[in-house]
PDB file as gemmi writes it, atoms N, CA and C in Angstrom:
CRYST1    1.000    1.000    1.000  90.00  90.00  90.00 P 1                      
ATOM      1  N   MET A   1       0.486   3.150   9.566  1.00  0.00           N  
ATOM      2  CA  MET A   1       1.031   3.955   8.489  1.00  0.00           C  
ATOM      3  C   MET A   1       1.598   5.228   9.092  1.00  0.00           C  
ATOM      4  N   MET A   2       2.723   5.637   8.605  1.00  0.00           N  
ATOM      5  CA  MET A   2       3.391   6.822   9.125  1.00  0.00           C  
ATOM      6  C   MET A   2       3.071   8.020   8.224  1.00  0.00           C  
ATOM      7  N   VAL A   3       2.246   8.926   8.729  1.00  0.00           N  
ATOM      8  CA  VAL A   3       1.890  10.136   7.983  1.00  0.00           C  
ATOM      9  C   VAL A   3       2.639  11.334   8.554  1.00  0.00           C  
ATOM     10  N   HIS A   4       2.861  11.323   9.858  1.00  0.00           N  
ATOM     11  CA  HIS A   4       3.595  12.400  10.528  1.00  0.00           C  
ATOM     12  C   HIS A   4       4.981  11.916  10.942  1.00  0.00           C  
ATOM     13  N   GLU A   5       5.893  12.851  11.088  1.00  0.00           N  
ATOM     14  CA  GLU A   5       7.225  12.528  11.589  1.00  0.00           C  
ATOM     15  C   GLU A   5       7.181  12.315  13.094  1.00  0.00           C  
ATOM     16  N   ARG A   6       8.219  11.690  13.596  1.00  0.00           N  
ATOM     17  CA  ARG A   6       8.353  11.478  15.032  1.00  0.00           C  
ATOM     18  C   ARG A   6       8.609  12.813  15.713  1.00  0.00           C  
ATOM     19  N   SER A   7       8.176  12.915  16.954  1.00  0.00           N  
ATOM     20  CA  SER A   7       8.380  14.120  17.748  1.00  0.00           C  
ATOM     21  C   SER A   7       8.814  13.700  19.144  1.00  0.00           C  
ATOM     22  N   ASP A   8       9.560  14.554  19.814  1.00  0.00           N  
ATOM     23  CA  ASP A   8       9.989  14.261  21.179  1.00  0.00           C  
ATOM     24  C   ASP A   8       8.861  14.455  22.178  1.00  0.00           C  
ATOM     25  N   SER A   9       7.830  15.172  21.775  1.00  0.00           N  
ATOM     26  CA  SER A   9       6.711  15.422  22.681  1.00  0.00           C  
ATOM     27  C   SER A   9       5.657  14.324  22.518  1.00  0.00           C  
ATOM     28  N   ILE A  10       4.559  14.476  23.217  1.00  0.00           N  
ATOM     29  CA  ILE A  10       3.469  13.499  23.155  1.00  0.00           C  
ATOM     30  C   ILE A  10       2.762  13.563  21.804  1.00  0.00           C  
ATOM     31  N   THR A  11       2.697  14.737  21.204  1.00  0.00           N  
ATOM     32  CA  THR A  11       2.010  14.897  19.923  1.00  0.00           C  
ATOM     33  C   THR A  11       2.909  14.459  18.771  1.00  0.00           C  
ATOM     34  N   CYS A  12       2.312  14.285  17.605  1.00  0.00           N  
ATOM     35  CA  CYS A  12       3.064  13.927  16.405  1.00  0.00           C  
ATOM     36  C   CYS A  12       3.845  15.128  15.890  1.00  0.00           C  
ATOM     37  N   GLY A  13       4.864  14.854  15.104  1.00  0.00           N  
ATOM     38  CA  GLY A  13       5.637  15.909  14.467  1.00  0.00           C  
ATOM     39  C   GLY A  13       4.939  16.388  13.203  1.00  0.00           C  
ATOM     40  N   PRO A  14       5.664  17.086  12.333  1.00  0.00           N  
ATOM     41  CA  PRO A  14       5.064  17.605  11.102  1.00  0.00           C  
ATOM     42  C   PRO A  14       4.705  16.484  10.119  1.00  0.00           C  
ATOM     43  N   VAL A  15       3.814  16.807   9.198  1.00  0.00           N  
ATOM     44  CA  VAL A  15       3.392  15.860   8.165  1.00  0.00           C  
ATOM     45  C   VAL A  15       4.579  15.538   7.262  1.00  0.00           C  
ATOM     46  N   MET A  16       4.656  14.289   6.824  1.00  0.00           N  
ATOM     47  CA  MET A  16       5.714  13.840   5.915  1.00  0.00           C  
ATOM     48  C   MET A  16       5.160  13.828   4.491  1.00  0.00           C  
ATOM     49  N   PRO A  17       5.291  14.934   3.745  1.00  0.00           N  
ATOM     50  CA  PRO A  17       4.681  14.983   2.411  1.00  0.00           C  
ATOM     51  C   PRO A  17       5.307  13.997   1.427  1.00  0.00           C  
ATOM     52  N   GLN A  18       6.596  13.737   1.532  1.00  0.00           N  
ATOM     53  CA  GLN A  18       7.257  12.865   0.562  1.00  0.00           C  
ATOM     54  C   GLN A  18       6.984  11.389   0.802  1.00  0.00           C  
ATOM     55  N   GLY A  19       6.921  10.978   2.037  1.00  0.00           N  
ATOM     56  CA  GLY A  19       6.733   9.556   2.312  1.00  0.00           C  
ATOM     57  C   GLY A  19       5.332   9.221   2.751  1.00  0.00           C  
ATOM     58  N   GLY A  20       4.914   9.823   3.835  1.00  0.00           N  
ATOM     59  CA  GLY A  20       3.642   9.455   4.447  1.00  0.00           C  
ATOM     60  C   GLY A  20       2.426   9.801   3.621  1.00  0.00           C  
ATOM     61  N   ILE A  21       2.306  11.054   3.221  1.00  0.00           N  
ATOM     62  CA  ILE A  21       1.120  11.498   2.476  1.00  0.00           C  
ATOM     63  C   ILE A  21       1.060  10.832   1.106  1.00  0.00           C  
ATOM     64  N   GLN A  22       2.197  10.703   0.431  1.00  0.00           N  
ATOM     65  CA  GLN A  22       2.188  10.075  -0.892  1.00  0.00           C  
ATOM     66  C   GLN A  22       1.754   8.615  -0.814  1.00  0.00           C  
ATOM     67  N   ALA A  23       2.234   7.885   0.178  1.00  0.00           N  
ATOM     68  CA  ALA A  23       1.837   6.482   0.335  1.00  0.00           C  
ATOM     69  C   ALA A  23       0.350   6.377   0.658  1.00  0.00           C  
ATOM     70  N   LEU A  24      -0.125   7.263   1.520  1.00  0.00           N  
ATOM     71  CA  LEU A  24      -1.544   7.275   1.883  1.00  0.00           C  
ATOM     72  C   LEU A  24      -2.412   7.577   0.665  1.00  0.00           C  
ATOM     73  N   GLU A  25      -2.049   8.606  -0.088  1.00  0.00           N  
ATOM     74  CA  GLU A  25      -2.822   8.972  -1.280  1.00  0.00           C  
ATOM     75  C   GLU A  25      -2.788   7.863  -2.324  1.00  0.00           C  
ATOM     76  N   ALA A  26      -1.649   7.197  -2.484  1.00  0.00           N  
ATOM     77  CA  ALA A  26      -1.552   6.096  -3.448  1.00  0.00           C  
ATOM     78  C   ALA A  26      -2.473   4.947  -3.052  1.00  0.00           C  
ATOM     79  N   MET A  27      -2.523   4.641  -1.762  1.00  0.00           N  
ATOM     80  CA  MET A  27      -3.394   3.575  -1.289  1.00  0.00           C  
ATOM     81  C   MET A  27      -4.861   3.932  -1.503  1.00  0.00           C  
ATOM     82  N   LEU A  28      -5.250   5.162  -1.162  1.00  0.00           N  
ATOM     83  CA  LEU A  28      -6.642   5.586  -1.329  1.00  0.00           C  
ATOM     84  C   LEU A  28      -7.036   5.639  -2.804  1.00  0.00           C  
ATOM     85  N   PHE A  29      -6.129   6.101  -3.658  1.00  0.00           N  
ATOM     86  CA  PHE A  29      -6.384   6.132  -5.098  1.00  0.00           C  
ATOM     87  C   PHE A  29      -6.614   4.715  -5.629  1.00  0.00           C  
ATOM     88  N   THR A  30      -5.776   3.782  -5.197  1.00  0.00           N  
ATOM     89  CA  THR A  30      -5.910   2.396  -5.638  1.00  0.00           C  
ATOM     90  C   THR A  30      -7.247   1.805  -5.208  1.00  0.00           C  
ATOM     91  N   LEU A  31      -7.646   2.072  -3.976  1.00  0.00           N  
ATOM     92  CA  LEU A  31      -8.952   1.589  -3.506  1.00  0.00           C  
ATOM     93  C   LEU A  31     -10.088   2.184  -4.332  1.00  0.00           C  
ATOM     94  N   ASP A  32     -10.006   3.481  -4.633  1.00  0.00           N  
ATOM     95  CA  ASP A  32     -11.031   4.123  -5.469  1.00  0.00           C  
ATOM     96  C   ASP A  32     -11.096   3.479  -6.852  1.00  0.00           C  
ATOM     97  N   GLN A  33      -9.928   3.216  -7.439  1.00  0.00           N  
ATOM     98  CA  GLN A  33      -9.889   2.601  -8.767  1.00  0.00           C  
ATOM     99  C   GLN A  33     -10.493   1.197  -8.739  1.00  0.00           C  
ATOM    100  N   LEU A  34     -10.161   0.425  -7.725  1.00  0.00           N  
ATOM    101  CA  LEU A  34     -10.708  -0.931  -7.615  1.00  0.00           C  
ATOM    102  C   LEU A  34     -12.221  -0.909  -7.424  1.00  0.00           C  
ATOM    103  N   ASN A  35     -12.697   0.018  -6.600  1.00  0.00           N  
ATOM    104  CA  ASN A  35     -14.131   0.078  -6.306  1.00  0.00           C  
ATOM    105  C   ASN A  35     -14.957   0.633  -7.459  1.00  0.00           C  
ATOM    106  N   SER A  36     -14.364   1.463  -8.315  1.00  0.00           N  
ATOM    107  CA  SER A  36     -15.129   2.090  -9.398  1.00  0.00           C  
ATOM    108  C   SER A  36     -14.888   1.437 -10.757  1.00  0.00           C  
ATOM    109  N   SER A  37     -14.177   0.348 -10.793  1.00  0.00           N  
ATOM    110  CA  SER A  37     -13.880  -0.339 -12.046  1.00  0.00           C  
ATOM    111  C   SER A  37     -15.161  -0.876 -12.683  1.00  0.00           C  
ATOM    112  N   PRO A  38     -15.303  -0.753 -14.031  1.00  0.00           N  
ATOM    113  CA  PRO A  38     -16.487  -1.302 -14.700  1.00  0.00           C  
ATOM    114  C   PRO A  38     -16.550  -2.832 -14.582  1.00  0.00           C  
ATOM    115  N   GLU A  39     -15.403  -3.474 -14.460  1.00  0.00           N  
ATOM    116  CA  GLU A  39     -15.342  -4.918 -14.224  1.00  0.00           C  
ATOM    117  C   GLU A  39     -14.664  -5.127 -12.875  1.00  0.00           C  
ATOM    118  N   PRO A  40     -15.440  -5.073 -11.797  1.00  0.00           N  
ATOM    119  CA  PRO A  40     -14.842  -5.096 -10.460  1.00  0.00           C  
ATOM    120  C   PRO A  40     -14.080  -6.383 -10.159  1.00  0.00           C  
ATOM    121  N   LEU A  41     -13.039  -6.225  -9.385  1.00  0.00           N  
ATOM    122  CA  LEU A  41     -12.242  -7.361  -8.946  1.00  0.00           C  
ATOM    123  C   LEU A  41     -13.075  -8.267  -8.035  1.00  0.00           C  
ATOM    124  N   LEU A  42     -13.843  -7.639  -7.153  1.00  0.00           N  
ATOM    125  CA  LEU A  42     -14.708  -8.366  -6.218  1.00  0.00           C  
ATOM    126  C   LEU A  42     -16.129  -7.825  -6.345  1.00  0.00           C  
ATOM    127  N   PRO A  43     -16.965  -8.435  -7.185  1.00  0.00           N  
ATOM    128  CA  PRO A  43     -18.330  -7.927  -7.376  1.00  0.00           C  
ATOM    129  C   PRO A  43     -19.106  -7.855  -6.059  1.00  0.00           C  
ATOM    130  N   ASN A  44     -19.863  -6.774  -5.904  1.00  0.00           N  
ATOM    131  CA  ASN A  44     -20.717  -6.543  -4.730  1.00  0.00           C  
ATOM    132  C   ASN A  44     -19.949  -6.391  -3.418  1.00  0.00           C  
ATOM    133  N   ILE A  45     -18.666  -6.111  -3.513  1.00  0.00           N  
ATOM    134  CA  ILE A  45     -17.855  -5.868  -2.317  1.00  0.00           C  
ATOM    135  C   ILE A  45     -17.125  -4.547  -2.504  1.00  0.00           C  
ATOM    136  N   THR A  46     -17.209  -3.676  -1.510  1.00  0.00           N  
ATOM    137  CA  THR A  46     -16.497  -2.400  -1.536  1.00  0.00           C  
ATOM    138  C   THR A  46     -15.316  -2.480  -0.580  1.00  0.00           C  
ATOM    139  N   LEU A  47     -14.137  -2.203  -1.114  1.00  0.00           N  
ATOM    140  CA  LEU A  47     -12.929  -2.206  -0.291  1.00  0.00           C  
ATOM    141  C   LEU A  47     -12.740  -0.839   0.349  1.00  0.00           C  
ATOM    142  N   GLY A  48     -12.206  -0.814   1.545  1.00  0.00           N  
ATOM    143  CA  GLY A  48     -11.957   0.438   2.252  1.00  0.00           C  
ATOM    144  C   GLY A  48     -10.708   0.326   3.104  1.00  0.00           C  
ATOM    145  N   ALA A  49     -10.467   1.344   3.884  1.00  0.00           N  
ATOM    146  CA  ALA A  49      -9.275   1.369   4.732  1.00  0.00           C  
ATOM    147  C   ALA A  49      -9.598   2.047   6.053  1.00  0.00           C  
ATOM    148  N   HIS A  50      -8.967   1.583   7.085  1.00  0.00           N  
ATOM    149  CA  HIS A  50      -9.018   2.223   8.402  1.00  0.00           C  
ATOM    150  C   HIS A  50      -7.585   2.656   8.681  1.00  0.00           C  
ATOM    151  N   ILE A  51      -7.327   3.937   8.561  1.00  0.00           N  
ATOM    152  CA  ILE A  51      -5.957   4.448   8.602  1.00  0.00           C  
ATOM    153  C   ILE A  51      -5.621   4.963   9.993  1.00  0.00           C  
ATOM    154  N   LEU A  52      -4.531   4.461  10.529  1.00  0.00           N  
ATOM    155  CA  LEU A  52      -4.036   4.891  11.834  1.00  0.00           C  
ATOM    156  C   LEU A  52      -2.613   5.408  11.651  1.00  0.00           C  
ATOM    157  N   ASP A  53      -2.352   6.605  12.099  1.00  0.00           N  
ATOM    158  CA  ASP A  53      -1.037   7.231  11.978  1.00  0.00           C  
ATOM    159  C   ASP A  53      -0.223   6.906  13.225  1.00  0.00           C  
ATOM    160  N   ASP A  54       0.895   6.201  13.045  1.00  0.00           N  
ATOM    161  CA  ASP A  54       1.718   5.838  14.200  1.00  0.00           C  
ATOM    162  C   ASP A  54       2.796   6.873  14.522  1.00  0.00           C  
ATOM    163  N   CYS A  55       2.867   7.941  13.733  1.00  0.00           N  
ATOM    164  CA  CYS A  55       3.814   9.042  13.967  1.00  0.00           C  
ATOM    165  C   CYS A  55       5.256   8.547  14.083  1.00  0.00           C  
ATOM    166  N   ASP A  56       5.575   7.474  13.371  1.00  0.00           N  
ATOM    167  CA  ASP A  56       6.919   6.892  13.370  1.00  0.00           C  
ATOM    168  C   ASP A  56       7.359   6.445  14.765  1.00  0.00           C  
ATOM    169  N   LYS A  57       6.391   6.020  15.575  1.00  0.00           N  
ATOM    170  CA  LYS A  57       6.693   5.519  16.922  1.00  0.00           C  
ATOM    171  C   LYS A  57       6.185   4.081  17.013  1.00  0.00           C  
ATOM    172  N   ASP A  58       7.108   3.123  17.114  1.00  0.00           N  
ATOM    173  CA  ASP A  58       6.733   1.711  17.136  1.00  0.00           C  
ATOM    174  C   ASP A  58       5.774   1.378  18.268  1.00  0.00           C  
ATOM    175  N   THR A  59       6.032   1.912  19.444  1.00  0.00           N  
ATOM    176  CA  THR A  59       5.184   1.588  20.594  1.00  0.00           C  
ATOM    177  C   THR A  59       3.769   2.127  20.404  1.00  0.00           C  
ATOM    178  N   TYR A  60       3.655   3.316  19.817  1.00  0.00           N  
ATOM    179  CA  TYR A  60       2.335   3.897  19.569  1.00  0.00           C  
ATOM    180  C   TYR A  60       1.591   3.083  18.510  1.00  0.00           C  
ATOM    181  N   GLY A  61       2.306   2.673  17.473  1.00  0.00           N  
ATOM    182  CA  GLY A  61       1.696   1.849  16.434  1.00  0.00           C  
ATOM    183  C   GLY A  61       1.208   0.517  16.978  1.00  0.00           C  
ATOM    184  N   LEU A  62       2.005  -0.107  17.840  1.00  0.00           N  
ATOM    185  CA  LEU A  62       1.609  -1.371  18.448  1.00  0.00           C  
ATOM    186  C   LEU A  62       0.383  -1.190  19.331  1.00  0.00           C  
ATOM    187  N   GLU A  63       0.365  -0.119  20.106  1.00  0.00           N  
ATOM    188  CA  GLU A  63      -0.786   0.166  20.973  1.00  0.00           C  
ATOM    189  C   GLU A  63      -2.059   0.340  20.145  1.00  0.00           C  
ATOM    190  N   MET A  64      -1.969   1.082  19.046  1.00  0.00           N  
ATOM    191  CA  MET A  64      -3.143   1.291  18.192  1.00  0.00           C  
ATOM    192  C   MET A  64      -3.593  -0.014  17.543  1.00  0.00           C  
ATOM    193  N   ALA A  65      -2.632  -0.858  17.132  1.00  0.00           N  
ATOM    194  CA  ALA A  65      -2.980  -2.135  16.509  1.00  0.00           C  
ATOM    195  C   ALA A  65      -3.710  -3.044  17.497  1.00  0.00           C  
ATOM    196  N   VAL A  66      -3.224  -3.103  18.720  1.00  0.00           N  
ATOM    197  CA  VAL A  66      -3.873  -3.934  19.739  1.00  0.00           C  
ATOM    198  C   VAL A  66      -5.271  -3.402  20.038  1.00  0.00           C  
ATOM    199  N   ASP A  67      -5.405  -2.086  20.165  1.00  0.00           N  
ATOM    200  CA  ASP A  67      -6.727  -1.491  20.401  1.00  0.00           C  
ATOM    201  C   ASP A  67      -7.681  -1.798  19.248  1.00  0.00           C  
ATOM    202  N   PHE A  68      -7.177  -1.743  18.025  1.00  0.00           N  
ATOM    203  CA  PHE A  68      -8.004  -2.031  16.854  1.00  0.00           C  
ATOM    204  C   PHE A  68      -8.485  -3.484  16.877  1.00  0.00           C  
ATOM    205  N   ILE A  69      -7.574  -4.403  17.183  1.00  0.00           N  
ATOM    206  CA  ILE A  69      -7.933  -5.822  17.240  1.00  0.00           C  
ATOM    207  C   ILE A  69      -8.968  -6.073  18.331  1.00  0.00           C  
ATOM    208  N   LYS A  70      -8.825  -5.388  19.452  1.00  0.00           N  
ATOM    209  CA  LYS A  70      -9.775  -5.543  20.556  1.00  0.00           C  
ATOM    210  C   LYS A  70     -11.107  -4.852  20.275  1.00  0.00           C  
ATOM    211  N   GLY A  71     -11.150  -4.019  19.240  1.00  0.00           N  
ATOM    212  CA  GLY A  71     -12.381  -3.308  18.901  1.00  0.00           C  
ATOM    213  C   GLY A  71     -12.540  -1.996  19.633  1.00  0.00           C  
ATOM    214  N   ASN A  72     -11.448  -1.449  20.156  1.00  0.00           N  
ATOM    215  CA  ASN A  72     -11.502  -0.190  20.904  1.00  0.00           C  
ATOM    216  C   ASN A  72     -11.384   1.030  20.009  1.00  0.00           C  
ATOM    217  N   ARG A  73     -11.091   0.872  18.733  1.00  0.00           N  
ATOM    218  CA  ARG A  73     -10.928   2.019  17.840  1.00  0.00           C  
ATOM    219  C   ARG A  73     -11.815   1.856  16.644  1.00  0.00           C  
TER     220      ARG A  73                                                      
END                                                                             
């Protein structure tokens, strides 16, 4: 998920309030609604998220995904 803008340096750029943060907040809100519903979609199961910011860099996102699959993150 892209929360920060791309940067020419090693670090991420500024936060993207219009795209990144709004999408992140919408996803977290949806998870909260699903988990707190009086008639749950999946009884006895709590949904969650593991959020990784790729800073709009494909190579960084791929590296994080591979590390996640390997269990390194």
